[in-house]
C-alpha positions in Angstrom: -0.1 0.5 -0.1 2.6 2.5 -1.2 0.2 5.1 -2.4 -3.3 5.3 -0.2 -6.4 7.4 1.1 -6.3 8.4 4.5 -9.6 7.7 6.5 -9.9 9.4 10.1 -11.5 8.6 12.7 -14.3 6.0 11.4 -15.5 3.0 13.0 -14.9 -0.3 12.9 -17.6 -1.7 10.7 -17.0 0.9 8.1 -13.1 0.1 8.7 -14.1 -3.7 8.0 -16.5 -2.7 4.8 -13.7 -0.7 3.5 -10.9 -3.5 3.8 -13.6 -5.7 2.4 -14.8 -4.1 -0.6 -11.6 -1.7 -1.1 -8.5 -4.0 0.3 -5.4 -2.2 0.7 -6.7 0.9 -0.2 -6.7 2.8 3.3 -5.0 3.8 6.0 -6.9 4.2 9.0 -6.5 6.2 12.2 -8.6 4.7 14.3 -9.1 5.8 18.2 -7.7 2.9 20.3 -11.3 2.6 22.6 -12.8 2.6 19.1 -10.6 -0.5 17.9 -10.9 -2.2 21.8 -14.8 -2.8 21.5 -14.9 -3.8 17.9 -15.8 -7.4 16.8 -14.6 -7.2 13.4 -11.1 -8.4 12.4 -8.0 -6.1 13.3 -6.1 -4.4 10.1 -2.5 -5.3 9.8 0.0 -3.1 11.6 0.6 -1.2 8.3 -3.1 -0.3 7.9 -4.0 1.2 10.8 -2.4 3.7 13.3 -4.0 3.4 17.1 -3.9 6.8 18.6 -5.8 9.7 21.3 -7.5 11.4 18.4 -8.1 14.3 20.4 -4.4 15.1 20.3 -4.5 16.7 16.9 -0.1 17.2 16.9 0.1 13.6 18.6 -2.0 12.3 15.6 0.3 14.3 13.2 3.4 13.2 14.6 2.0 9.5 14.5 1.1 9.7 11.1 4.9 11.2 9.6 6.6 7.9 11.8 4.1 5.8 10.0 4.4 7.2 6.4 8.2 7.1 6.8 8.4 3.8 8.2 6.3 1.9 5.6 6.8 4.4 2.9 3.8 5.2 2.1 2.2 8.3 0.5 -1.2 9.9 1.3 -2.9 10.5 -1.7 -6.5 11.9 -0.3 -8.7 12.5 2.8 -11.6 10.7 3.6 -14.0 11.1 7.3 -17.3 9.8 7.7 -17.8 10.4 11.3 -18.8 14.2 12.8 -16.3 14.3 15.4 -13.6 13.4 13.2 -13.8 16.3 10.7 -11.9 18.9 12.5 -9.1 16.5 12.9 -9.2 15.4 9.1 -9.2 19.1 7.9 -6.0 19.8 10.0 -4.4 16.8 8.5 -5.3 17.5 5.1 -4.0 21.3 5.0 -0.7 19.4 7.1 -0.8 16.9 3.6 -1.5 19.5 1.1 -4.5 17.8 0.3 -8.1 18.8 -0.7 -10.6 18.7 2.3 -13.0 20.9 3.7 -11.2 24.3 5.7 -10.9 23.8 9.4 -13.1 27.2 9.4 -15.6 25.2 7.3 -15.8 22.2 9.2 -16.0 24.4 12.5 -18.6 26.6 10.7 -20.7 23.5 9.7 -20.6 21.7 13.4 -21.6 24.8 14.9 -25.4 24.9 14.9 -25.6 28.6 15.9 -22.7 29.7 13.5 -24.4 28.0 10.7 -27.6 29.1 11.2 -26.4 33.0 11.3 -24.5 32.6 8.4 -27.1 31.2 6.5 -29.8 33.9 7.2 -27.1 36.1 6.6 -26.9 35.0 3.1 -30.6 34.4 2.4 -30.8 30.4 3.2 -33.9 29.8 5.1 -33.7 27.9 8.4 -35.5 28.2 11.5 -34.4 31.5 13.8 -32.3 30.2 16.3 -30.7 31.6 19.5 -27.6 30.8 21.5 -28.2 30.3 25.6 -26.3 29.5 28.6 -29.5 29.5 31.1 -33.0 28.2 31.2 -34.2 31.8 31.8 -33.1 32.4 28.1 -34.8 29.5 27.1 -38.0 30.5 28.5 -37.5 33.9 26.6 -37.3 32.5 23.5 -40.4 30.5 24.2 -42.3 33.3 25.3 -40.8 35.7 21.9 -41.7 33.0 19.6 -45.0 31.9 20.7 -45.0 28.2 20.1 -42.6 25.0 20.4 -39.0 25.9 20.5 -36.2 22.8 20.4 -33.1 22.8 22.5 -30.1 21.2 21.1 -26.3 21.3 21.9 -23.9 23.7 20.2 -22.5 20.4 18.3 -23.3 16.9 18.0 -25.1 14.8 15.5 -28.7 12.7 15.2 -31.0 13.0 18.2 -28.7 13.2 21.1 -29.9 15.7 23.6 -32.5 17.5 21.5 -35.7 18.3 23.4 -38.8 19.8 21.9 -40.6 22.3 24.7 -43.9 23.7 24.7 -44.0 25.3 27.9 -41.6 26.7 30.7 -41.6 23.7 32.3 -40.6 21.6 30.0 -37.9 24.2 29.0 -36.4 24.1 32.3 -35.7 20.3 32.7 -34.8 20.1 29.2 -31.7 22.6 29.9 -31.2 20.8 33.3 -30.9 17.2 31.6 -28.7 18.5 28.7 -26.5 20.9 31.2 -25.7 17.4 33.1 -25.2 15.1 30.6 -22.8 17.4 28.4 -21.0 18.3 31.8 -19.9 14.1 32.2 -20.0 13.2 28.1 -17.6 10.7 27.0 -16.9 12.0 23.5 -14.9 14.9 24.1 -14.8 14.8 20.6 -17.7 15.4 19.5 -18.6 17.5 22.7 -15.6 19.8 23.0 -16.0 22.1 25.7 -12.9 24.4 23.5 -11.3 23.8 20.5 -8.6 26.5 20.1 -8.7 27.9 16.9 -12.0 27.2 16.0 -15.4 28.8 16.4 -16.3 25.8 18.2 -16.5 26.9 22.1 -18.4 26.3 25.0 -20.2 23.2 23.9 -20.6 21.8 26.7 -21.8 25.5 28.6 -23.7 26.8 25.6 -26.5 25.6 23.7 -29.1 26.5 20.6 -32.8 26.8 20.6 -34.6 27.1 17.5 -38.3 27.8 16.7 -40.1 24.5 15.8 -40.8 24.0 12.5 -43.6 21.5 11.1 -43.3 19.7 8.4 -41.8 16.6 6.3 -38.3 16.3 6.9 -35.7 15.2 4.4 -32.4 14.1 4.1 -30.0 14.1 1.1 -26.4 13.4 -0.2 -25.1 15.9 -2.3 -21.9 16.5 -4.1 -20.4 20.3 -4.2 -17.4 20.7 -6.4 -16.2 24.5 -8.2 -19.7 26.1 -7.5 -21.7 23.5 -9.1 -24.0 20.9 -7.0 -24.9 17.5 -7.9 -27.8 16.0 -5.5 -27.0 12.2 -5.2 -30.2 11.2 -3.2 -32.9 12.2 -1.0 -34.4 10.4 1.3 -38.2 11.1 3.5 -37.9 10.8 7.1 -40.3 9.0 9.1 -40.2 9.9 12.4 -40.7 7.8 15.7 -43.1 9.1 18.4 -42.1 6.3 20.3 -38.7 7.3 20.6 -37.1 10.2 22.2 -37.9 13.9 19.9 -36.1 13.8 16.6 -35.7 10.2 16.4 -36.0 8.6 13.0 -37.8 5.4 12.6 -36.8 5.0 8.8 -35.7 6.4 5.6 -37.9 6.3 2.6 -35.4 6.3 -0.7 -35.9 7.9 -3.3 -37.7 10.7 -1.0 -40.3 12.4 -3.6 -40.5 16.1 -2.4 -44.3 18.0 -3.2 -45.3 19.2 -6.2 -44.9 22.9 -4.8 -41.2 22.2 -4.5 -39.0 23.0 -7.6 -35.6 20.8 -7.9 -33.7 24.0 -9.0 -34.4 26.0 -6.7 -33.9 23.4 -3.6 -30.3 23.0 -5.8 -29.8 26.6 -5.5 -30.6 27.1 -1.9 -28.0 23.7 -0.7 -25.4 25.4 -2.7 -25.9 28.9 -1.2 -25.7 27.2 2.3 -22.9 25.2 1.4 -20.9 28.7 0.4 -21.9 30.4 3.1 -20.3 27.5 5.1 -17.3 28.1 3.3 -17.6 24.3 1.8 -16.3 24.3 -1.7 -15.5 20.7 -2.4 -16.8 17.8 -0.4 -19.0 15.0 -0.7 -22.3 16.4 1.8 -25.2 15.5 3.6 -28.1 18.1 4.9 -31.1 17.6 6.3 -33.8 19.9 5.7 -38.0 20.1 6.3 -40.6 21.3 4.0 -43.6 22.9 5.4 -46.3 24.1 2.6 -44.1 25.3 0.2 -41.0 26.6 2.0 -37.7 24.6 2.2 -36.3 25.3 5.4 -32.8 24.1 6.0 -31.7 22.2 9.4 -27.9 21.1 9.2 -25.4 20.6 6.7 -22.1 18.5 7.1 -18.9 17.6 4.9 -19.5 13.7 4.7 -21.9 11.3 3.5 -25.0 10.4 5.4 -24.9 7.4 7.7 -27.3 5.3 10.0 -28.4 2.7 7.6 -28.4 4.8 4.5 -25.1 3.9 3.0 -26.7 0.2 2.9 -29.9 1.5 2.0 -28.6 3.1 -1.0 -26.4 0.5 -2.1 -29.7 -1.9 -2.1 -31.8 0.1 -4.0 -29.2 1.3 -7.0 -25.6 0.0 -6.2 -23.9 2.8 -5.4 -22.0 2.0 -2.6 -21.6 5.6 -0.9 -18.3 4.8 1.3 -16.8 4.0 -1.7 -17.5 7.3 -3.7 -16.7 8.9 -0.6 -12.6 7.3 -1.2 -13.1 7.9 -5.0 -13.7 11.8 -4.5 -10.9 12.1 -1.6 -8.4 10.5 -4.6 -10.3 13.2 -7.6 -11.4 10.2 -9.1 -14.6 10.0 -11.3 -17.7 9.3 -10.1 -20.8 7.2 -11.5 -24.1 8.3 -9.8 -26.8 6.2 -11.0 -29.8 8.0 -12.8 -32.8 8.3 -11.0 -34.5 5.6 -13.4 -32.2 3.2 -11.9 -33.2 3.7 -8.1 -35.2 1.1 -6.5 -37.7 2.4 -4.2 -37.0 0.8 -0.7 -37.3 1.6 2.8 -34.3 1.4 5.9 -36.2 0.7 8.8 -33.9 1.0 12.2 -34.9 -1.6 14.5 -35.3 0.1 18.3 -35.1 -1.4 22.1 -38.4 0.1 23.8 -37.1 -0.9 27.4 -34.1 -1.0 29.0 -32.1 -3.8 30.4 -30.1 -6.8 29.5 -31.0 -8.3 25.8 -32.0 -12.3 26.8 -32.6 -13.5 23.4 -33.6 -11.5 19.8 -34.9 -13.5 16.9 -35.1 -12.2 13.7 -35.9 -15.2 11.9 -39.4 -14.5 11.2 -38.3 -11.7 8.7 -36.9 -14.5 6.6 -40.4 -15.7 5.4 -41.4 -11.8 4.6 -41.5 -11.1 0.6 -40.9 -7.6 1.6 -37.5 -7.9 3.2 -34.5 -7.2 1.3 -31.7 -7.5 3.8 -31.8 -7.4 7.7 -28.9 -6.4 10.0 -28.9 -6.7 14.2 -25.6 -5.6 15.0 -26.6 -5.9 18.8 -27.5 -9.4 20.5 -27.8 -11.4 23.4 -26.0 -10.4 26.2 -26.2 -6.3 25.1 -26.9 -3.8 27.3 -29.7 -1.5 26.4 -29.8 1.9 28.4 -32.1 4.3 27.1 -32.0 7.9 26.2 -31.3 10.7 28.2 -28.9 8.4 29.5 -28.1 7.0 26.1 -28.8 7.2 22.2 -26.7 4.5 20.7 -27.8 1.1 22.4 -31.2 1.4 22.0 -30.2 0.9 18.1 -30.2 -2.8 17.4 -29.8 -2.7 13.6 -31.9 -2.1 10.7 -34.4 -3.7 8.0 -34.4 -2.6 4.3 -37.6 -3.3 3.0 -39.7 -2.9 -0.3 -42.9 -1.3 0.4 -46.0 -3.5 -0.6 -48.5 -0.2 0.6 -49.1 3.5 0.6 -48.9 3.2 4.4 -45.2 2.5 4.8 -45.1 3.9 8.3 -47.9 0.8 9.6 -45.5 -1.4 7.1 -42.5 -0.3 9.5 -44.3 -1.5 12.6 -45.6 -4.7 11.2 -42.1 -5.6 10.3 -40.1 -4.4 13.4 -42.7 -6.4 15.5 -41.6 -9.7 14.0 -38.1 -9.0 15.5 -39.1 -10.8 19.1 -36.5 -9.4 21.7 -36.9 -10.6 25.3 -34.8 -8.5 28.3 -33.6 -9.5 31.8 -33.3 -7.2 34.7 -31.3 -4.2 33.9 -27.7 -4.8 35.7 -26.0 -1.3 35.2 -27.3 2.0 34.2 -26.2 5.7 34.3 -27.4 8.3 36.6 -30.4 9.8 35.8 -32.1 13.3 35.9 -35.5 13.2 37.4 
């Protein structure tokens, strides 16, 4: 592997996928804790550097030593995880390779900065403020005269995201968020201070935004040289039984309402990327459609995660993980035409109760003709802790299926019910806030 792509800070399943589908193509920089809990085969010593990813100087030193020791040349930098984007940008600059700048990464990851830049550049998004106290949240609630959403300054997904309709809910949500972030283990996702960036105080300052009701979508796109190409759009189906903001399933392709002009959506996403300073990247964006208005929620210079990569692969044969590698090496990309995308749904499987999984049985899915693929990542013995104490252990896997009716939500619940889960009494739980 004399010449390869540097893949920064990703998870063991993505590493295994790359090693299986593109052997010898990547050098991985991995958090030692991620490697320690991995079930997949460990890469050879030449393929992986284990290092504390919170220390950029140490990572750079270890990388230089590794490249010299194995006579490796890096010709691209790729990243699949939000908390590693800043480090990736720093390493790419050190190696003089294309990647979004550290400033662009910081602006995209800081929700308040992103919204401010968007509003200043005519991009529609929810009104947003930055807060340090519960009183400020309540004042914003009174000003907007409607529900508000409080969430971390940085972060991704639905972790520690709360919808509040009254002062009591605002006070409780603020207390939970302040307590949880103060002791959150992911110090890179929620850094209290990052010198030379706009992301400071992520454990002390939060964002509050006006609640916008509508249908939420997610899309992967490529921006390069002032041009944009949308790879896919997926409609999100929310899961009201889980914490606010949790996505039950992705419907692919996600058909937009007729009132939404495709050209206008392209222009708004491009304008949003340019406002953040993202001039060349494979990126993803979440947005919500209310009546005939598109309101952008979040944008980050990486491909969409969750079950989206396997869903896209099943739909049209496009491997988004490989596409990110090709893009990093400035290779020509081949994206299937819209007519080649098979309508599919990616259903996320959740545990509804906390405890230890005694058994989990997905065998009945095999006899369902709708099911294209199922993957249960957490089995017997896994410990499930529910939000707000933990947001990851409840996600057990996914089911990809071909819908047979117009009521996709109902089909999702039918298929999810076919995964039989038995729980034991919980042996351990993180401290809770009552």
